Structures are given as C-alpha cells and as structure tokens.
C-alpha positions in Angstrom: -88.4 18.9 19.5 -90.7 17.5 22.1 -90.2 14.3 24.1 -93.8 13.4 24.2 -94.6 11.4 21.2 -97.8 10.6 19.5 -99.2 7.4 20.8 -101.3 4.6 19.3 -104.1 3.4 21.5 -102.9 0.3 23.4 -99.3 0.8 22.6 -96.6 2.4 24.7 -94.9 5.5 23.2 -91.6 5.2 21.7 -89.0 6.9 24.1 -87.4 10.0 22.7 -83.8 10.4 21.9 -81.9 12.1 24.7 -78.9 12.6 22.5 -80.8 15.1 20.3 -78.8 18.3 20.3 -82.1 20.3 20.2 -83.3 18.8 23.5 -84.4 21.7 25.9 -85.0 22.0 29.6 -88.7 22.2 28.8 -88.5 18.9 27.0 -86.9 17.3 30.0 -89.5 18.8 32.3 -92.3 17.5 30.3 -90.7 14.1 30.1 -90.2 13.9 33.8 -93.8 14.9 34.5 -95.1 12.3 32.0 -92.9 9.5 33.4 -91.3 9.1 30.0 -87.9 10.3 31.1 -86.9 7.0 32.6 -87.7 5.1 29.4 -85.8 7.8 27.4 -82.7 7.4 29.6 -82.8 3.6 29.3 -83.1 3.8 25.6 -80.2 6.3 25.3 -78.0 4.1 27.5 -78.6 0.9 25.5 -79.3 2.2 22.0 -77.1 3.1 19.1 -76.9 6.6 20.3 -75.2 5.7 23.6 -71.9 6.9 22.2 -73.2 10.4 22.3 -73.6 10.2 26.1 -69.9 9.4 26.4 -68.9 12.3 24.1 -71.1 14.7 26.2 -69.2 13.6 29.4 -65.8 13.8 27.7 -66.5 17.4 26.7 -65.8 18.6 30.3 -63.0 21.2 30.2 -61.1 19.3 32.9 -60.6 16.5 30.3 -59.4 18.7 27.5 -56.2 17.6 25.5 -52.9 18.0 27.4 -50.8 21.1 26.9 -47.0 21.1 26.6 -46.3 21.4 30.3 -48.8 18.8 31.4 -46.8 15.5 31.2 -47.5 15.4 35.0 -50.1 17.2 37.0 -48.9 16.8 40.6 -50.6 20.1 41.7 -54.0 19.5 40.1 -55.8 16.2 40.9 -58.7 17.1 38.7 -56.8 17.6 35.4 -57.4 14.4 33.5 -56.6 14.6 29.8 -58.7 12.3 27.6 -58.2 13.2 23.9 -62.0 13.9 23.3 -61.3 14.4 19.6 -60.7 10.7 19.2 -64.4 10.1 20.2 -65.4 11.3 16.7 -64.3 8.0 15.3 -64.6 5.6 18.2 -67.9 4.0 19.2 -68.7 3.1 22.8 -72.1 1.9 22.0 -70.4 -1.4 21.0 -68.5 -3.9 23.2 -64.8 -4.4 23.2 -63.7 -7.8 22.0 -61.5 -9.9 24.3 -58.6 -9.8 21.8 -58.8 -6.1 21.5 -58.9 -4.8 25.1 -55.6 -2.9 24.7 -57.0 -0.8 21.9 -57.3 3.0 22.1 -61.0 2.8 23.1 -60.0 0.7 26.1 -57.4 3.3 27.3 -59.7 6.3 26.8 -62.7 4.4 28.1 -60.9 3.5 31.4 -59.7 7.0 31.7 -63.3 8.3 31.4 -64.7 5.6 33.8 -62.1 6.5 36.4 -63.2 10.1 36.2 -66.8 9.1 36.7 -65.9 7.0 39.8 -63.6 9.7 41.2 -66.1 12.5 40.9 -67.9 10.8 43.9 -64.8 11.0 46.1 -62.9 13.9 47.7 -59.5 14.8 46.3 -57.6 17.8 47.5 -54.7 19.6 45.8 -51.5 19.6 47.7 -51.6 23.4 47.9 -54.0 26.2 46.7 -53.7 27.1 43.1 -55.9 28.6 40.4 -55.7 25.8 38.0 -56.9 23.3 40.6 -59.7 25.7 41.6 -60.9 25.9 38.0 -60.6 22.2 37.1 -62.0 21.1 40.4 -65.1 23.2 39.8 -65.6 21.5 36.5 -64.8 18.1 37.9 -67.3 18.2 40.8 -70.1 20.2 39.3 -73.6 18.7 39.1 -73.6 18.7 35.3 -70.5 16.5 35.2 -71.9 14.0 37.7 -75.2 13.8 35.8 -73.4 13.3 32.4 -71.2 10.8 34.2 -74.2 8.9 35.5 -75.5 8.5 31.9 -72.1 7.5 30.4 -71.2 5.1 33.2 -73.2 2.1 32.1 -72.3 2.7 28.5 -68.6 2.6 29.3 -68.9 -0.4 31.7 -70.7 -2.3 29.0 -68.1 -1.5 26.4 -65.1 -2.2 28.7 -66.1 -5.2 30.7 -68.4 -7.4 28.7 -65.5 -9.4 27.4 -65.0 -10.7 30.9 -68.1 -12.9 30.6 -66.7 -14.5 27.4 -64.8 -17.8 28.2 -65.1 -17.1 31.9 -63.9 -20.3 33.7 -66.3 -22.0 36.0 -65.2 -23.3 39.4 -62.4 -25.9 39.3 -64.4 -28.1 41.6 -68.1 -27.3 40.8 -69.6 -30.1 42.9 -67.5 -29.5 46.0 -69.2 -26.3 47.2 -67.4 -24.1 49.6 -64.7 -26.8 50.1 -64.0 -26.8 46.4 -63.8 -23.0 46.3 -61.3 -23.0 49.2 -59.2 -25.6 47.4 -59.2 -23.6 44.1 -58.1 -20.4 46.0 -55.4 -22.3 47.8 -54.0 -23.7 44.6 -54.1 -20.3 42.9 -52.3 -18.6 45.8 -49.6 -21.2 45.7 -49.2 -20.6 41.9 -49.0 -16.9 42.4 -46.4 -17.2 45.1 -44.3 -19.4 42.8 -44.8 -17.2 39.7 -45.8 -13.7 40.7 -45.8 -12.4 37.1 -43.8 -11.9 33.8 -43.5 -8.2 34.4 -41.2 -8.7 37.4 -39.0 -11.0 35.3 -38.8 -8.4 32.5 -38.1 -5.7 35.1 -35.1 -7.7 36.5 -33.7 -7.9 33.0 -34.0 -4.3 31.9 -30.8 -2.3 31.4 -32.2 1.0 32.8 -33.5 -0.5 36.1 -34.3 2.8 37.7 -36.5 4.0 34.7 -38.2 0.7 34.5 -38.9 0.5 38.3 -40.3 4.0 38.2 -42.8 3.1 35.5 -43.8 -0.1 37.3 -44.5 2.0 40.5 -46.6 4.4 38.4 -48.7 1.5 37.4 -49.1 0.4 41.1 -50.2 4.0 41.9 -52.8 3.8 39.2 -54.7 0.8 40.7 -53.8 0.3 44.4 -55.2 3.5 45.8 -58.3 3.0 43.7 -58.7 -0.6 44.9 -58.4 0.3 48.6 -60.9 3.2 48.2 -63.4 0.9 46.4 -63.1 -1.7 49.1 -63.8 0.9 51.7 -66.8 2.2 49.8 -68.2 -1.4 49.9 -67.9 -1.4 53.7 -70.1 1.6 54.1 -73.3 -0.4 54.7 -75.4 -1.4 57.7 -75.3 -5.1 57.3 -74.5 -6.2 60.9 -75.6 -8.5 62.4 -76.7 -10.4 59.3 -73.1 -10.5 58.1 -71.0 -9.5 61.2 -67.6 -9.9 59.8 -67.6 -8.5 56.3 -67.7 -4.8 57.2 -64.9 -5.2 59.7 -62.7 -7.0 57.2 -63.3 -4.5 54.5 -62.8 -1.5 56.9 -59.6 -3.1 58.2 -58.3 -3.2 54.8 -58.8 0.6 54.4 -57.5 1.2 57.9 -54.3 -0.7 56.9 -54.0 1.6 53.8 -54.3 4.7 56.1 -51.8 3.4 58.5 -49.4 2.7 55.5 -49.6 6.3 54.3 -46.0 7.2 55.4 -44.6 4.0 53.9 -46.5 4.5 50.6 -45.3 8.1 50.4 -41.7 6.9 51.0 -42.0 4.2 48.4 -43.0 6.6 45.7 -40.6 9.2 46.9 -37.7 6.7 46.3 -38.5 7.1 42.6 -39.0 10.9 43.0 -42.8 10.5 42.6 -45.6 12.0 44.5 -48.8 10.4 45.8 -51.4 12.9 44.5 -54.4 11.4 42.7 -53.9 11.6 38.9 -50.4 13.1 39.3 -49.1 10.8 36.6 -52.4 10.5 34.7 -50.9 10.4 31.2 -48.6 7.5 32.1 -51.2 5.0 33.5 -51.7 1.9 31.3 -55.1 0.9 30.2 -54.8 -2.3 32.3 -53.7 -0.4 35.4 -56.7 1.7 35.4 -58.9 -1.3 34.6 -57.8 -3.2 37.8 -59.0 -0.3 40.0 -62.1 0.4 37.9 -63.3 -3.2 38.2 -63.4 -2.8 42.0 -65.0 0.6 41.8 -67.6 -0.9 39.5 -68.5 -3.7 41.9 -68.4 -1.5 45.0 -71.0 0.8 43.5 -73.4 -2.1 42.7 -74.7 -3.5 46.0 -76.4 -6.3 44.2 -73.0 -7.6 43.2 -71.6 -7.7 46.7 -70.6 -11.4 46.5 -68.6 -10.6 43.3 -66.9 -7.7 45.2 -65.9 -10.1 48.0 -64.4 -12.4 45.3 -62.4 -9.6 43.9 -61.4 -8.4 47.3 -60.0 -11.9 48.2 -58.1 -11.8 44.9 -56.6 -8.5 45.8 -55.4 -9.9 49.2 -53.9 -12.9 47.4 -52.2 -10.7 44.9 -50.7 -8.4 47.5 -49.3 -11.3 49.5 -47.9 -13.1 46.4 -46.1 -10.0 45.0 -44.9 -8.3 48.2 -41.5 -10.0 48.1 -40.8 -9.4 44.4 -42.0 -5.7 44.7 -39.5 -5.2 47.6 -36.7 -6.9 45.6 -37.5 -4.9 42.4 -37.5 -1.5 44.3 -34.3 -2.3 46.1 -32.6 -3.4 42.8 -33.8 -0.4 40.8 -33.9 2.4 43.4 -31.4 1.2 46.0 -33.7 1.1 49.0 -35.6 -1.7 50.6 -39.2 -0.3 51.0 -41.1 -0.8 54.2 -44.4 -0.7 52.4 -44.3 -4.4 51.3 -42.7 -5.6 54.6 -46.0 -7.0 56.2 -48.3 -8.4 53.5 -51.9 -9.4 54.2 -52.6 -12.5 56.1 -53.5 -14.7 53.1 -50.0 -16.2 52.6 -50.8 -19.4 54.4 -53.6 -21.8 53.4 -55.1 -21.6 56.8 -55.3 -17.8 56.8 -56.9 -17.9 53.3 -59.4 -20.5 54.4 -60.4 -18.4 57.4 -60.8 -15.3 55.3 -63.1 -17.1 52.8 -65.1 -18.7 55.6 -65.6 -15.3 57.3 -66.8 -13.6 54.1 -68.7 -16.3 52.2 -70.4 -18.5 54.7 -72.6 -15.8 56.3 -73.6 -14.6 52.8 -74.4 -18.1 51.6 -76.6 -18.6 54.7 -78.6 -15.5 53.7 -78.7 -15.7 50.0 -78.1 -19.3 49.0 -75.7 -21.3 46.9 -75.7 -18.7 44.1 -73.4 -16.7 46.3 -70.6 -19.1 45.6 -71.0 -18.7 41.9 -71.0 -14.9 42.2 -68.0 -14.9 44.5 -66.2 -17.0 42.0 -67.2 -14.7 39.2 -65.6 -11.7 41.0 -62.5 -13.6 41.7 -62.1 -15.0 38.2 -62.6 -11.5 36.6 -60.0 -10.0 38.9 -57.6 -12.8 38.2 -58.1 -12.2 34.4 -57.6 -8.5 34.6 -54.4 -9.0 36.6 -53.0 -11.4 34.0 -53.8 -8.8 31.3 -52.1 -6.2 33.3 -49.0 -8.4 33.8 -48.6 -9.0 30.1 -49.3 -5.4 29.2 -46.7 -4.0 31.7 -44.2 -6.7 30.7 -44.5 -5.6 27.1 -44.4 -1.9 27.8 -41.3 -2.3 30.0 -39.5 -4.4 27.3 -40.3 -1.8 24.6 -39.3 1.2 26.6 -36.0 -0.5 27.5 -35.2 -1.1 23.9 -35.8 2.3 22.2 -32.5 2.2 20.3 -33.3 -1.1 18.9 -36.8 0.2 17.8 -35.1 3.1 16.1 -32.9 0.7 14.2 -36.0 -1.5 13.3 -37.7 1.7 12.0 -34.7 2.4 9.7 -34.8 -1.2 8.5 -38.5 -1.2 7.8 -38.3 2.1 6.0 -35.5 0.9 3.9 -37.5 -2.3 3.1 -40.6 -0.3 2.1 -38.5 1.9 -0.3 -36.4 -0.9 -1.7 -39.3 -3.1 -2.5 -41.5 -0.2 -3.6 -44.2 -1.1 -1.1 -46.9 1.3 -0.3 -48.6 1.2 3.1 -51.3 3.5 4.6 -49.7 6.6 5.9 -50.9 9.4 8.2 -49.1 12.8 8.1 -49.2 15.4 10.9 -48.1 19.0 11.0 -48.1 20.2 14.6 -46.9 23.4 16.3 -45.0 24.0 19.5 -48.4 25.0 21.1 -49.6 21.4 20.6 -49.0 18.3 22.7 -50.0 14.8 21.9 -51.9 13.5 24.9 -50.6 10.0 25.7 -52.4 7.4 23.7 -51.9 4.0 22.0 -52.3 2.9 18.4 -54.4 0.0 17.1 -51.7 -0.9 14.8 -47.9 -0.9 14.4 -46.6 2.5 13.2 -43.4 4.2 12.4 -42.8 7.8 13.4 -40.7 9.6 10.8 -39.7 13.2 11.3 -39.6 15.1 8.0 -38.7 18.5 9.6 -38.7 20.0 13.0 -38.0 18.6 16.5 -40.0 16.9 19.2 -39.7 15.1 22.5 -41.1 11.7 22.4 -41.9 10.1 25.8 -43.3 7.1 27.6 -42.1 7.8 31.2 -41.4 10.6 33.7 -37.7 9.7 33.7 -36.5 11.2 30.4 -37.7 12.3 27.0 -36.4 11.0 23.7 -35.2 13.7 21.3 -36.2 13.3 17.7 -35.3 15.7 14.8 -35.2 15.9 11.0 -34.8 12.3 9.5 -35.1 10.4 12.8 -37.4 7.4 13.0 -38.8 5.1 15.7 -41.1 2.1 15.7 -44.1 2.1 18.0 -45.7 -1.3 18.4 -49.4 -1.7 18.6 -50.9 -0.7 22.0 -47.7 0.9 23.4 -48.4 4.0 25.5 -46.6 7.1 24.3 -46.9 10.9 23.7 -44.9 13.7 22.2 -44.2 17.4 22.6 -43.1 19.6 19.6 -40.0 21.7 20.4 -39.6 23.7 17.2 -42.0 26.2 15.7 -43.6 23.4 13.9 -42.9 19.8 13.2 -44.0 17.7 10.2 -43.9 13.9 10.6 -45.3 10.8 9.0 -46.7 7.6 10.4 -46.6 4.6 8.0 -48.9 1.8 9.3 -47.0 -1.4 9.3 -49.0 -4.7 8.8 -48.6 -7.5 11.4 -46.8 -9.9 9.0 -44.3 -7.2 8.0 -43.8 -6.2 11.7 -42.9 -9.8 12.6 -40.1 -9.9 9.9 -38.2 -7.3 11.8 
C-alpha cells in the first residue's frame, strides 16, 4: 500500500490507515516527508481502527500470558501478563460506561496503561537474572515505547471518559476559593469519620491475615505509582511564577523515599516484597486505576490544576486512612506498622486550608478562575475512583473470605438448573498442565464445574484452592481470580448465571 492518497483539487487528502498490516517503512517515510503522518496518526487514534493500536502494543513478549510458576514475579519487574488473546473480542475504540468499569476491558486496559506509563521509568530487578534481562529488553525497547505512545490515548479515552459523566460541580459554586476550601474541609471530615467500607469488611473477615495481605497488595498497586506520578509533576521549571508547588510535590516524594524502610517492613509483615509488579496478577482494576489517573495527569502539563486537585485528595485520603490501616495491619498481622504513624499534615482544617492556598492561589493569579474548576475536577475524579476502589476491594474481600459458601451456592445453583431443566449459556475448556489462566474477571456470574482433572484456583498469594472431579465454585461478576492445571489435562465447564438467578442464591 501507499500512504499518499489521490487528492481532489481544493480538498485535503484522506489520512491513511496506520493499522493496515501491509504498512511498510517506506510508506511511513513517504508519509513523514509529505506531512501526512500526523493526520494518519490522529485518525488511527480516534477512529474505528484504534483498537488495532492497542493490540499491537499488547503483542509485546513481556505481556504474554502467564505460565504456571508466574503467580508472582518478584524477580522480574518487567513481566506483566495481560491476556492478549482477549483483545480479539474486546474493543478499546469505544468508551467504557460508568456502570461497567469493573468489566474485563477495564482490568486489561489498566494493566496495559500502567505498562505504558512505567516504560518511562526506571525499574531494576532485585538481582541479575536472565528472565529480567530478556523481559526488560522487550519492556524498554523503542518499538514498545512507540506502540505505547499510540495506544495511550486510546486506552485513556476508553478507561476514563466515564469520569466526565455526572461529574459533580463545586458544592459552593459562587463562593470561589473560600467555597472550595469549605468543600474540602467537609470531605476531609467525612473521610475521617468513614474511611471506607473495605476496612469494615476487613475487620469482619474470618481469615484476617489473608484479607490483610490482599488489602496490602492493593495498596502496593497504587501508592508507589501515585507518589512517582506526583514527583514527575514536580519536574518543571515554574519558579518563581508558582514558588510553592514544586517544593510541595517534591516534599511528597522525598517523604516516600524517607519512608522506604517502613514501607518495606509493612509489606514484609505480610511476607510480601516491594518490587514493582511483583504481584501484578493480583492487582484489582480499581487499584491500578487510582495510580493510573495520577500518571495520566502528571504526563499532561496542560492539566496541572487537575493534578493538584488529585494530589490534595491523595493527601486527605492518606491522613483519613492512616489510623484504620494501622489497626487493620496490627489486627491481621500482629504488628503495629510505623509506616502510617505520621500521616500528611492535612488532618486539621487549618493545615488543609494552608495546603490549598499554597497550591491554588498562585495558579489562579496566573491562569484565572478556570483554575478552580480544573482543580475541582481533578479532586472529584480522584474521589470517585477512590469510592469505586473501596467498593471493589470490599466485595473482593467478602467473596474471598466465603469460598466455602460459594462452593455450596454453586452446588445449589447446579441442582436448580438440573431439577428445573433450565438451559443456560455454557463455555467448556480443556486445558493442560502447561497452561495457566492469567488472572482475569468475568463480565457475568459463572460457575466453575470440574468434569475431570485437578486444578488450583487462586485469588491471593496466601493459599490456593484445590478443585478436582465434580467440584464446583461460584465466581460472581468482576471478581479477580486465576487457575493452574495440576493434572495432565483438566476439562471444566462454566455455566453463565443470569443476574436474577444469581440473586436467588
């Protein structure tokens, strides 16, 4: 093919399709020389073929499906399984509706987006090893970064567009900065009083150590990313126009560096390590999303006011949850962690007012009143993502703590289907011991019914659930899980359970 199209006098040429598999280096060279390449890139990113750009990025060998020994990858920070085969039936050229953000495309999308963001940052393996050398070369090579640059806006559009839907305006729209301060104080007070449903569920779990370990895995999925994104935003030469912002953002990262020992000890209490991506397969969609949103804003200088809003939310969240995190870790792991002992100085209304004044007032003087709106947008979006995370984690913890009940529900549902002669959609799989199911979620409720063979079913690093001939388990919609075949092969069925039937049991 050739990128240069036949033109009609007085009419711009139609940009060519960059997703065409027959595209050659010569085509790209001709397009760059003619100035058409930019139009072709923009068309590819925003057009119906945008999904092909995501598939091209996901084809990187570092993102290949997991193998049986790769539940955790502590020694290889570049090994990030994505389940690329699922992209054959997903479509990232569309947007993800607000009521469907926990769907499979959300999980895989946030995994891919984190990989794009992380390819700009240095990660080192804990020790030299051939696997990390190989995957690191694939992770950092120029082709991966180029494909990531093309896929990034596609993924961001798919994953984050829902935030603009029903986004709340300022609580005190006519009060300016004073109204913003009042809203933030009220929110901080509410968060202190009700830090989240997930902590309440965590306190009620029977296996407290298991649940606490999983909660810490989620903290490790977004907190390092959030701190790194905030540091990235500080790397600008904007003194003396805004003399306080850079210092405050850098102070946040310096605090993270100073807390390295306490962070290591916190994860170590759960027998976890601190390496990037070490527990990649066990990160919830929403845990990745919280870090990705800050990365997204920190890489877009024109959205600096939004970034500052998200940063202030991060400070409020850290202060509001420090006590319950400490209590949860002490209750579940038997140690009182030092990491949460000195939360950020936003716990008092005065400290919060001072932080907002230092960040917003200079920017408003430079850029006008729209700065307040943008700051509020960044804050509101971070608040919404945190609420989604809280509900997601609470639901995952409750399900994982009641596996035996979900086995019993599976038996009851199967008996009901047989007794009533009800046919439902069904998927059947035959997998060998060489295959591993990279962790994923289903977009509907499913039974797992083992016809023959043995497998380990897992949703945490703490233990694996053994399943064999005749065993059944119910997996609710959007619950993260994976499996490993233990026998030579395993045949199992997955009946799809409608919502109304699921609610009966």
